[in-house]
C-alpha positions in Angstrom: 1.1 12.5 4.9 0.4 9.7 7.5 -0.5 7.3 5.0 2.7 8.3 2.5 4.9 7.6 5.5 3.8 4.4 7.2 3.5 2.9 3.7 7.2 3.6 3.0 7.8 2.9 6.3 6.5 -0.7 6.0 7.8 -1.0 2.4 11.1 -0.5 3.6 10.7 -2.6 6.8 9.5 -5.5 4.6 12.1 -5.1 1.7 15.0 -5.6 4.3 13.6 -8.3 5.6 13.2 -9.3 2.5 16.9 -8.9 1.5 18.0 -10.4 4.5 16.2 -13.6 3.6 18.2 -13.6 0.1 21.2 -12.5 1.0 21.3 -9.2 -1.2 22.7 -5.9 0.3 20.3 -3.2 1.4 20.0 -0.7 -1.1 17.3 2.0 -1.8 17.4 0.7 -5.7 14.8 -1.9 -4.3 12.1 0.6 -3.3 12.9 3.1 -6.5 14.7 1.5 -9.0 12.1 -0.1 -11.3 14.8 -2.4 -13.6 14.9 -4.2 -10.0 11.4 -6.1 -10.4 11.3 -8.9 -12.4 10.8 -13.1 -11.7 14.7 -14.0 -12.9 15.8 -15.0 -9.7 15.4 -14.5 -5.9 16.1 -11.1 -5.5 13.4 -9.9 -7.5 10.7 -11.9 -7.2 11.4 -10.9 -2.4 11.1 -7.2 -3.9 7.3 -8.1 -6.0 6.1 -9.7 -2.3 7.1 -7.1 -0.8 4.8 -5.1 -2.4 2.3 -7.2 -2.6 2.3 -7.7 1.0 2.6 -3.7 1.8 -0.3 -3.7 -0.7 -2.4 -5.8 2.3 -0.9 -3.5 5.0 -1.9 -0.8 3.2 -5.6 -1.6 3.4 -5.0 -1.9 6.9 -3.9 1.4 6.8 -6.5 3.1 5.0 -8.5 1.3 7.2 -7.1 2.6 10.4 -6.0 5.8 9.3 -8.6 7.2 7.1 -12.1 5.4 7.6 -14.0 6.1 4.8 -14.9 4.0 2.0 -15.0 7.0 -0.6 -11.5 7.9 0.3 -9.7 4.9 -0.2 -9.1 4.8 -4.2 -8.0 9.1 -3.1 -5.4 7.9 -0.9 -4.3 4.5 -2.7 -3.7 6.4 -6.2 -2.4 9.5 -4.3 0.2 7.1 -2.5 1.1 5.4 -5.8 1.4 8.8 -8.2 3.7 10.1 -5.6 5.4 6.9 -5.6 5.5 6.7 -9.6 7.2 10.5 -8.8 10.0 9.3 -6.7 11.1 6.6 -9.2 10.8 8.8 -11.9 13.2 11.4 -10.2 15.6 8.4 -8.5 16.0 6.9 -12.0 16.4 9.8 -14.2 13.7 8.8 -16.4 10.2 7.2 -16.7 9.3 4.0 -15.4 8.9 2.2 -18.6 8.6 -1.7 -17.4 5.7 -4.2 -18.2 6.7 -5.7 -14.6 6.9 -2.3 -12.6 3.8 -0.9 -14.4 1.8 -4.2 -13.7 3.3 -4.8 -10.2 2.2 -0.8 -9.8 -1.3 -0.9 -11.0 -2.0 -4.7 -9.0 -0.6 -2.9 -5.9 -3.2 0.1 -6.1 -6.2 -2.0 -6.8 -5.1 -4.7 -3.8 -4.7 -1.5 -1.5 -7.9 0.1 -2.8 -10.1 -2.8 -2.8 -8.9 -4.4 0.4 -9.6 -1.1 2.7 -12.7 -0.4 0.7 -14.0 -3.5 1.7 -13.0 -3.4 5.3 -13.8 0.6 5.4 -17.5 -0.6 3.9 -17.6 -3.0 6.9 -17.3 -1.1 9.6 -19.3 1.6 7.7 -22.2 -0.9 7.5 -22.4 -2.1 11.5 -25.5 -1.3 12.4 -25.7 1.6 14.9 -27.4 0.4 18.4 -30.6 2.3 18.6 -32.2 0.3 22.3 -30.3 3.2 24.2 -31.2 6.6 22.5 -35.0 6.3 23.6 -33.7 5.5 27.7 -31.4 8.4 27.9 -34.3 11.2 26.8 -36.0 12.5 29.6 -39.4 14.4 29.4 
């Protein structure tokens, strides 16, 4: 739940900033309406950029909150799977646009791969063994 909350909070903030930059109105459609994701105008490109930036932020959140390489795929797929359900309910129909699927699959991949990279770097750090022998009193 923490990952879901943090990722939707950051996505909402990023989209709000992007809407200010493109002078568009603030609406939940930019989060959940799959027809809003397109490259036809600046507003659509800003939404795409917001999702990609959020995917990068999501990888850092995976690293900070989850911290396990093996769990990154699970958490990434869970977030984007729940997002699919939210979009489906919000729109009243299953998302069918190529741009929505391409963006969400790419965002899930970025979140997962970058999160795994960060977690793996931390997991593979050397464990200092120099102090272990000094603390044993026989």
